[in-house]
C-alpha positions in Angstrom: 25.3 -3.0 -45.6 22.4 -5.3 -45.0 22.3 -8.9 -46.1 20.0 -8.4 -49.0 22.2 -5.6 -50.3 25.2 -7.9 -50.0 23.4 -10.6 -51.9 22.6 -8.0 -54.6 26.2 -7.1 -54.9 27.1 -10.8 -55.3 24.5 -11.2 -57.9 25.5 -8.0 -59.8 29.2 -8.8 -59.7 29.0 -12.5 -60.7 28.7 -12.0 -64.5 31.6 -9.6 -64.5 33.8 -12.0 -62.4 32.8 -14.8 -64.7 33.9 -12.9 -67.8 37.1 -11.6 -66.2 38.1 -14.9 -64.5 36.5 -17.7 -66.5 38.8 -20.3 -64.9 37.0 -20.0 -61.5 33.9 -22.3 -61.2 31.1 -19.8 -61.0 28.6 -21.6 -58.9 31.2 -22.7 -56.3 32.6 -19.2 -56.2 29.2 -17.8 -55.4 28.8 -20.3 -52.6 32.1 -19.3 -51.1 31.1 -15.6 -51.2 27.8 -16.4 -49.6 29.3 -18.4 -46.9 31.8 -15.6 -46.1 29.0 -13.1 -46.0 26.9 -15.3 -43.7 29.9 -15.8 -41.4 30.6 -12.1 -41.2 27.0 -11.3 -40.6 26.7 -13.9 -37.8 29.8 -12.2 -36.1 28.2 -8.8 -36.5 24.9 -10.0 -35.3 26.3 -11.5 -32.1 28.8 -8.7 -31.4 26.5 -6.3 -29.5 25.2 -9.0 -27.1 28.7 -10.3 -26.5 30.0 -6.7 -26.0 27.3 -6.2 -23.3 28.8 -9.3 -21.6 32.4 -8.0 -21.9 33.3 -10.7 -24.3 34.2 -11.3 -28.0 32.9 -14.4 -29.8 36.1 -16.5 -29.5 36.2 -15.8 -25.8 32.6 -16.8 -25.3 33.2 -20.0 -27.2 36.3 -20.9 -25.1 34.4 -20.3 -21.9 31.4 -22.4 -23.1 33.7 -25.3 -24.2 35.5 -25.2 -20.8 32.2 -25.1 -18.9 30.8 -28.0 -20.9 33.9 -30.2 -20.6 33.7 -33.2 -18.2 36.8 -32.2 -16.2 36.4 -28.4 -16.6 39.8 -28.4 -18.3 40.9 -28.8 -21.9 44.2 -28.7 -23.7 44.8 -25.8 -26.1 44.9 -28.2 -29.1 41.4 -29.4 -28.4 40.1 -25.8 -28.1 41.8 -25.1 -31.4 39.8 -28.0 -33.0 36.5 -27.0 -31.3 36.8 -23.4 -32.4 38.0 -24.3 -35.9 40.8 -21.8 -35.8 44.6 -21.9 -36.1 46.9 -22.8 -33.2 48.6 -19.4 -33.3 45.2 -17.7 -33.1 44.1 -20.0 -30.2 47.4 -19.1 -28.4 46.6 -15.4 -28.8 43.0 -15.8 -27.7 44.1 -17.8 -24.6 46.9 -15.4 -23.7 44.4 -12.5 -23.8 41.9 -14.4 -21.7 44.6 -15.2 -19.1 45.3 -11.5 -19.0 41.6 -10.8 -18.4 41.5 -13.3 -15.6 38.9 -15.5 -17.3 41.0 -18.7 -17.6 44.2 -20.2 -16.2 46.8 -22.3 -18.0 48.4 -25.1 -16.0 51.3 -27.3 -17.1 50.5 -31.0 -17.4 52.2 -33.1 -14.8 55.0 -35.3 -16.2 55.0 -33.3 -19.5 56.0 -29.6 -19.1 55.5 -29.0 -22.9 51.8 -29.5 -22.6 49.3 -27.4 -20.7 45.6 -27.5 -19.7 43.2 -24.6 -19.8 40.6 -24.1 -17.0 38.0 -21.5 -16.0 38.7 -19.1 -13.2 35.8 -18.1 -10.9 35.6 -14.8 -12.9 35.4 -16.8 -16.2 32.8 -19.1 -14.9 30.7 -16.2 -13.6 31.1 -14.3 -16.9 30.0 -17.3 -19.1 27.0 -18.0 -16.8 25.9 -14.4 -17.2 26.5 -14.5 -21.0 24.6 -17.7 -21.9 21.1 -16.3 -21.3 22.0 -13.1 -23.1 23.3 -15.0 -26.1 20.4 -17.5 -26.3 18.1 -14.9 -27.9 20.5 -13.7 -30.7 21.5 -17.3 -31.5 17.8 -18.3 -31.9 17.0 -15.1 -33.8 19.8 -15.6 -36.3 18.1 -18.7 -37.5 14.5 -17.6 -36.8 13.8 -17.1 -40.4 14.5 -20.7 -41.2 12.0 -23.5 -40.7 12.9 -26.6 -38.7 13.3 -28.5 -41.9 15.5 -25.7 -43.4 17.8 -25.8 -40.3 18.1 -29.6 -40.6 18.9 -29.3 -44.3 21.5 -26.6 -43.6 23.1 -28.7 -40.9 23.4 -31.6 -43.2 24.7 -29.5 -46.1 27.3 -27.8 -43.9 28.5 -31.1 -42.6 28.8 -32.4 -46.1 30.7 -29.3 -47.2 33.2 -29.7 -44.3 33.8 -33.3 -45.3 34.0 -32.4 -49.0 36.7 -29.8 -48.2 38.6 -32.5 -46.3 38.4 -34.9 -49.2 39.4 -32.2 -51.7 42.4 -30.9 -49.6 44.3 -28.8 -52.1 47.7 -29.2 -50.3 47.5 -33.0 -50.3 46.4 -33.2 -54.0 49.1 -30.7 -55.1 51.8 -32.6 -53.2 51.0 -35.9 -54.8 
């Protein structure tokens, strides 16, 4: 289903949802649905280029973060934060990447509980080949937005992330 069709589905189903579930704030619910659609579409949009590089999106991101790090190494917890995913998901991604020979995990000296992740030569080569392949889809994904729209979207997404932090449901319900 194309993006416009998905938007039409959201628009068509919104009144029915509003009548059936009046407790949900309509405008915010629409925004959540649109963000989820956009996120899924970005993943679908990038997938063919990543597949051509022998990678999936999370693997590409890990390789880029490691390549860009000052020391060439990062702890799994920092990769979790950079990717915006859960620790168990990061553990699975890293385990798979070790199995593919793209990264290595090394215990931290003086603290066997912690580890550092680094690129292997194979991982470094793979990411260096993938970056030029991915540059076109990344630019194309936002090509329909003006520079001003991209700036506004950047600001709005940052504000949303901060708003979610401030409205943390678990903290409010525990109080």
